[in-house]
TITIMAR-859463 format. One record per residue (C-alpha): x, y, z. Coordinates in steps of 0.001 Angstrom, whole numbers, padded with zeros to 6 digits, always signed. Layout:
N
XYZ...
END
This chain:
399
+145348-148492+169754+145026-148830+173584+142631-151760+173306+145236-153624+171206+147949-152681+173748+146069-154140+176649+145264-157272+174680+149008-157770+174168+149607-157151+177836+146951-159684+178798+148702-162296+176583+151961-161581+178317+150435-162112+181753+148796-165323+180602+152159-166521+179208+153905-165768+182555+151279-167705+184491+151531-170671+182128+155246-170725+182882+154238-170867+186592+155647-167406+187297+153389-166248+190096+155274-163509+191925+154507-159978+190813+158221-159490+190097+158300-162356+187698+155114-161423+185962+156218-157730+185384+159531-158853+183909+157676-160948+181362+155530-158038+180263+158098-156454+177885+158299-152918+179327+154675-152467+180545+154624-150314+183627+154131-152192+186903+151064-150233+187906+149345-151162+184573+150142-154800+185246+148927-154548+188822+145640-153024+187754+145036-155822+185286+145887-158484+187844+143142-156873+189967+140443-157768+187478+138119-160679+188148+140024-162910+185734+143247-162620+187683+141921-162043+191215+143361-165212+192654+146672-164700+190876+146864-161118+192161+146472-162330+195754+149390-164738+195254+151536-162227+193442+152154-160142+196555+153005-163041+198902+156616-162257+199467+158759-160023+201661+160705-157283+199968+164440-157872+200318+166782-154995+201052+170187-154411+199442+172689-156562+201361+175905-155076+199921+177689-151884+200635+177248-149349+197879+180611-148194+196517+179862-146294+193335+179141-142566+193424+176077-143117+191190+174673-145620+193707+174750-143117+196538+173052-140205+194725+169247-139870+194484+168050-140078+190869+166951-137191+188684+163261-137338+187541+163757-134267+185236+166301-136091+183191+164664-139496+183425+167859-140973+185016+167477-144684+184971+170876-146414+185452+172018-149834+184334+172203-152369+187091+175663-153451+188267+175090-156877+186761+174425-155299+183338+177560-153087+183632+179618-156255+184439+178151-158136+181383+179028-155144+179116+182552-154967+180430+183030-158646+179685+181793-158320+176034+185062-157015+174543+188720-156351+175026+188800-152608+175590+192592-152147+175624+193724-148824+174109+190232-147979+172950+188635-144540+173115+185132-144941+174568+182435-142275+174784+179454-142464+177196+176510-140265+176338+174076-139778+179249+175475-142890+181024+177281-141940+184245+176805-145370+185924+178318-147290+183056+181120-144731+182730+181896-145051+186427+181883-148875+186328+184248-148839+183320+186564-146271+184946+186895-148515+188063+187165-151857+186331+188881-151337+182893+192478-150383+182492+194406-149150+179439+191501-147324+177805+190359-143724+177615+186817-142846+178759+184780-139725+178079+181435-139004+179747+178941-136424+178541+176026-135865+180860+173581-133034+181707+173191-133860+185386+175500-131266+186904+175186-132680+190410+176209-136149+189332+179092-134776+187214+180377-132670+190077+180357-135708+192396+182235-137801+189881+184775-135132+189408+185400-135153+193198+186718-138689+192821+189703-137799+190602+191972-140208+192408+189795-143239+191507+189952-142722+187734+192708-142625+185117+192573-141595+181464+189163-140024+181600+187264-136849+180614+183987-135662+182130+181863-133092+180306+178813-131364+181689+176806-130588+178533+173388-130963+176896+173600-133440+174023+170336-132027+172623+171712-128528+172218+172505-127636+168595+175791-126099+169655+177026-129388+171286+180025-130967+169569+183073-133069+170338+186162-132762+168141+187304-136369+168566+186779-139794+167066+185843-142771+169265+186182-146533+168834+183036-147238+170928+180041-145027+171728+177575-145961+174363+174388-143852+174426+171125-144109+176501+168764-141349+175319+165321-140798+176762+163114-143431+175177+161460-141295+172507+162289-141327+168792+163332-137676+168555+166092-138283+171056+167223-141549+169486+167420-139826+166107+169420-136850+167393+171804-138889+169523+172534-141553+166943+172972-138968+164164+175441-136996+166211+177294-140090+167297+177825-141097+163645+179935-137981+163133+182436-138874+165888+182515-142635+165522+185567-144309+163995+184098-145226+160589+186403-148183+160031+185931-150251+163139+183750-148125+165376+180834-149639+167184+177759-147964+168672+175854-149641+171576+172551-148529+173003+169432-149939+174698+166204-150274+172802+162891-150103+174733+160699-153168+174606+157382-153710+172761+154951-152822+175564+156774-149796+177013+153889-147649+175675+151078-148168+173071+153167-147214+170015+156498-148722+171231+156373-151682+168839+155882-149415+165806+158639-147070+166938+161023-150016+167383+160410-151123+163815+160939-147602+162592+164284-147356+164386+165480-150875+163246+164403-149963+159726+166779-146917+159799+169585-149202+161027+168940-151541+158103+169533-148597+155778+172493-146998+157553+174568-149654+159448+177038-152119+157903+175555-154591+160312+173878-154659+163749+172825-157174+166357+169815-157072+168682+170383-158881+172002+166998-159395+173713+166615-158694+177435+170268-158049+177809+169851-154853+179784+168262-154381+183197+167847-151090+184989+167986-150272+188665+164733-148829+189984+165426-145076+190488+164669-143452+193834+161715-141408+192376+160054-144483+190761+160533-146669+193906+158684-144144+196051+155879-143738+193462+155444-147593+193324+155488-147851+197102+152761-145264+197257+150636-147714+195297+151553-150522+197643+154044-152102+195214+157457-153011+196647+159571-154809+193988+162449-157042+195152+164736-155922+192334+164799-154315+188887+161802-154794+186663+162750-152661+183661+164548-154358+180828+165728-153416+177378+167315-155070+174317+170859-154103+173482+171668-152899+169959+175275-153370+168862+175758-151485+165509+178806-151122+163319+179491-148697+160553+176498-146446+160846+176551-143770+158149+174006-141232+156854+171520-142053+159602+168205-140361+158702+167348-137546+161133+164875-134792+160283+165069-132872+163454+168793-132672+164029+168861-128874+164236+166226-128640+166922+166402-128943+170637+163982-131340+172238+163246-128947+175059+164596-126062+177021+166097-127035+180384+164814-124503+182896+165078-126566+186041+167157-125488+189031+168238-127784+191823+168714-127637+195656+169936-130573+197647+169381-130988+201322+169854-134211+203344+170602-136122+200087+167152-135350+198748+167156-133381+195479+164517-130757+194751+163984-129442+191280+162295-126136+190539+161208-125000+187052+161515-121292+186412+160107-119924+183185+160374-116464+181796+156980-115430+183030+157965-116417+186543+160909-114085+186383+158702-111216+185190+156144-111736+187966+158049-111165+191214+155194-109888+193334+153357-113119+194111+153422-115028+197363+155269-118309+197593+152935-121265+197926+153404-124990+197470+150459-127287+196735+149988-130972+196081+149710-131881+192447+146599-133972+192993+143988-134676+195683+145600-138007+196360+148762-136381+197634+152302-135600+196536+153458-138743+194813+153139-138890+190989+151241-141803+189367+154395-142691+187405+157568-141043+186015+156562-141322+182337+156566-138112+180262+153150-139186+179055+151904-138616+182682+149829-135371+182474+150771-134566+186077+154281-133843+184920+153132-131144+182565+151547-129370+185522+154273-129802+188134+156955-127162+188423+158549-128705+191485+159762-132294+191609+161779-134357+194122+164132-137236+193713+161667-139260+195836+158848-139170+193283+156854-136148+194566+155368-133432+192415+153936-130034+193346+152571-126870+191856+154351-123670+193076+153392-120080+192905+156404-117802+192545+158935-120600+191943+161838-118133+191640+161195-116896+195185+160881-120502+196394+164317-121311+194967+165774-118430+197069+163979-119760+200141+165269-123321+199598+168815-122015+199314+168276-120080+202537+167081-123121+204342+170001-125128+202957+172460-122549+204228+170975-122550+207728+170991-126295+207929+174615-126488+206737+175497-123900+209486+174038-126262+212122+170400-125107+212398+167639-127662+213113+165586-128335+209918+162322-127605+211673+163517-124186+212976+165093-123405+209557+161798-124042+207794+159799-122152+210412+162048-119072+210001+161185-118424+206354+158109-116433+205161+155653-118921+203731+152136-120126+204479+151622-122993+206932+150754-125675+204367+153867-124845+202291+156036-125268+205338+154313-128504+206208+155066-129826+202658+158763-128908+202981+158922-130691+206271+157343-133828+204761+159794-133810+201886+162810-133844+204221+161751-136480+206679+158488-135558+208326+156851-138101+206086+158998-140876+204609+157777-142932+201713
END
């Protein structure tokens, strides 16, 4: 399976070079969802050695515009895999239809919701999202938006429901079939069955070894359940989230702009969508969050952690190479070990995470009261290495 995957990736790289696309940015965008580090490693082989040297001959350009959207100013959430559409993609979607007097639902899409709310009039918008921090920040901007509803809820929870019908439903589930099945099946129940349209991104062929097979499976289900549907290739591009940007930089990769693309599915009249796991939750959300200096720290607390309250608080790097994860994919085995993540792509193993959460809240309170970060960290009861790691996270060591 993997050998076939890398053969396809090699063909994609060859195709990009034949088109005289020599920058790393251009090559990655031609690789249909393959992760940049996988592309980089292949370019480092003897076959591509000269190309690899040319691929990094550019200076990284910084954003030259002032960020206005709330979702542009907030660090991204690695626990929820929060990739947001680029502003250019949001603009293209707004220009697709006349949205007058339509009821539009956004499932797990705070960026697109916010863009619509600022740029489309005479329509009603509803956002459902599990990122409580992002939801709270959007609710603070009440004066910017009209005719909208924001709901903090878990779409994967079997108790989740909305007692309304919508003309359009946008959804962006995590890129795994169990999520697509659940989100699409639930959306069918609240979509206007006469003229209702569902729109969602579809991951590309090289996103992972089985991605092409999973795409065919999903499109086969749409063949059976939709009146009609359209696949628009390469329509969607995603911003690089803060956690992924830092992980890539740790590998020496600084991309000039978004690399991640997806096809757009526009489907009408979906009924009786096959979903075998509708009454199950994909996972239990046990993560707790503390935000200091705009950096978000996520702590996972399981039942056994609550029962064992006698341990010392220690924080350790997830691997010998340091704090930064290899990649943000759920297939990354590091993620199954980490019970502390940051919005800057770092992962750690923590002893007594419940106690650590209390310590982080204590540090946050002292900083908000005017204390210096260093003295606030130094005042808590932890070992020296754990304190050093906290200081690195908040600015002692910037990626």
